[in-house]
C-alpha positions in Angstrom: 0.1 0.1 0.1 2.9 2.2 0.8 4.4 1.8 -2.5 1.3 2.5 -4.3 0.9 5.7 -2.3 4.1 6.6 -3.1 3.6 6.4 -6.7 0.8 9.3 -6.6 1.8 12.6 -8.4 2.8 15.6 -6.4 -0.7 17.0 -7.6 -2.8 14.1 -6.2 -0.8 13.6 -2.6 -3.6 15.6 -0.9 -6.2 13.1 -1.6 -5.4 10.3 0.9 -4.9 13.0 3.6 -8.0 14.8 2.8 -10.0 11.5 2.6 -8.8 10.3 5.9 -9.3 13.5 7.6 -12.9 13.5 6.3 -13.3 10.0 7.7 -12.0 11.3 11.0 -14.5 14.2 11.1 -17.5 11.8 10.2 -16.3 9.2 13.1 -16.0 12.2 15.5 -19.8 12.8 15.2 -20.5 9.1 16.1 -21.3 7.9 19.8 -19.1 5.2 20.9 -19.4 2.9 23.8 -19.0 3.3 27.5 -16.0 4.3 29.2 -14.8 4.0 32.8 -14.3 1.0 35.0 -17.5 -0.6 34.2 -16.8 -0.8 30.4 -13.0 -0.9 30.8 -12.4 -3.2 27.9 -14.6 -1.5 25.7 -13.4 1.7 26.8 -9.7 1.0 26.0 -10.5 -0.8 22.6 -12.7 2.2 21.4 -10.1 4.8 22.6 -7.4 2.7 21.0 -8.4 3.6 17.6 -7.0 7.5 18.2 -3.5 6.0 17.7 -4.4 4.0 14.7 -6.6 7.1 13.2 -3.6 9.4 13.6 -0.9 7.0 12.6 -2.8 6.5 9.3 -3.1 10.5 9.0 0.7 10.8 9.7 1.5 8.0 6.9 -0.8 10.2 4.5 1.0 13.3 5.5 4.4 11.5 5.0 3.6 11.5 1.3 4.8 15.3 1.4 8.0 14.4 3.0 11.3 14.8 0.8 12.2 11.3 -0.6 15.6 9.4 -0.9 15.7 6.5 -3.1 11.9 6.7 -3.4 10.9 6.4 0.4 10.1 9.5 2.3 12.9 10.9 4.5 11.5 11.0 8.0 14.2 12.1 10.1 13.6 14.6 13.3 12.6 17.6 11.2 10.2 15.8 9.0 8.8 13.8 11.9 8.3 17.0 13.9 6.2 18.6 11.1 4.1 15.4 10.4 3.5 14.8 13.9 2.7 18.6 14.5 0.3 18.8 11.6 -1.4 15.5 12.9 -1.6 17.0 16.4 -3.1 20.2 14.9 -5.9 18.2 13.3 -6.3 16.1 16.4 -6.9 19.4 18.5 -9.3 20.8 15.7 -11.2 17.2 16.0 -11.2 17.5 19.8 -12.7 21.0 19.6 -15.3 19.8 17.1 -16.1 16.9 19.5 -17.0 19.4 22.3 -20.1 20.5 20.0 -21.0 16.9 19.5 -23.9 16.0 22.1 -22.5 12.4 22.6 -18.7 13.6 22.6 -16.3 15.4 24.7 -13.2 17.3 24.0 -10.3 15.6 25.7 -6.6 16.5 26.0 -5.8 12.8 26.8 -7.5 11.8 23.5 -5.0 14.3 21.9 -2.2 12.4 23.4 -3.5 9.1 22.0 -3.7 11.0 18.5 -0.1 12.4 18.8 1.4 9.1 20.3 -0.1 7.3 17.1 1.4 9.8 14.6 4.8 9.6 16.1 4.9 6.1 16.2 3.8 5.6 12.6 6.4 8.1 11.5 9.1 6.2 13.3 7.9 2.8 11.9 7.9 4.3 8.4 11.2 5.5 8.7 12.4 2.1 9.4 10.1 0.3 6.9 12.0 1.3 3.7 14.5 3.4 1.9 18.1 4.1 3.2 17.0 3.8 6.8 15.6 0.4 6.7 16.1 -1.5 9.9 14.0 -4.6 10.3 15.0 -5.1 14.1 14.2 -1.3 15.1 10.9 -1.5 13.1 10.0 -4.6 15.0 10.9 -2.8 18.2 8.9 0.2 17.4 6.0 -2.0 16.6 6.1 -4.3 19.7 6.7 -1.2 21.9 4.4 0.9 20.4 1.3 -1.5 20.9 1.6 -1.4 24.9 2.2 2.4 24.5 -1.0 2.8 22.6 -3.0 0.7 25.1 -1.5 2.6 27.9 -2.6 6.2 26.4 -6.0 4.6 25.6 -6.4 3.4 29.3 -5.2 6.6 30.6 -7.8 8.6 28.4 -10.4 6.2 29.5 -9.9 6.1 33.2 -8.4 9.5 34.1 -11.8 11.3 33.9 -13.0 9.0 36.7 -9.9 9.5 38.8 -10.3 13.5 38.6 -14.0 13.7 37.8 -14.0 17.7 38.5 -11.5 17.9 35.5 -13.9 18.3 32.4 -11.1 18.2 29.8 -9.7 15.0 30.7 
């Protein structure tokens, strides 16, 4: 899939990111299952999609990164720009959710979004091109999964730990 996306012409590279952002916007208007201790598994699972959502967005944004040997060069500077753009979209998404009756605005959801974007750029940097490193890619994935679960758990449980703090 990555190689097919990389074959897009510069004039059409916006399509995957814009399409994915539209899907995220539509999903943000949906009501999702219970959070908190009573539905702890569903709460973590339903929040866990944030890392995936923003990881995919980061990969779509990586299409704009400079390339080496046909693969996006995702060093510190490029990663910072991509993760910042994904986080800004995540912030706009959280603000949007503040106006959706069944949703809320959460800074901890934004943490999940940013974590997913960062992990995806790190994995993509090691998945191809001159920086290919299978061992490091495996470590990023294997350590990234529990990190995403931890972000989801924090986002799900923190509001119950601090009930007076609405933005958690």
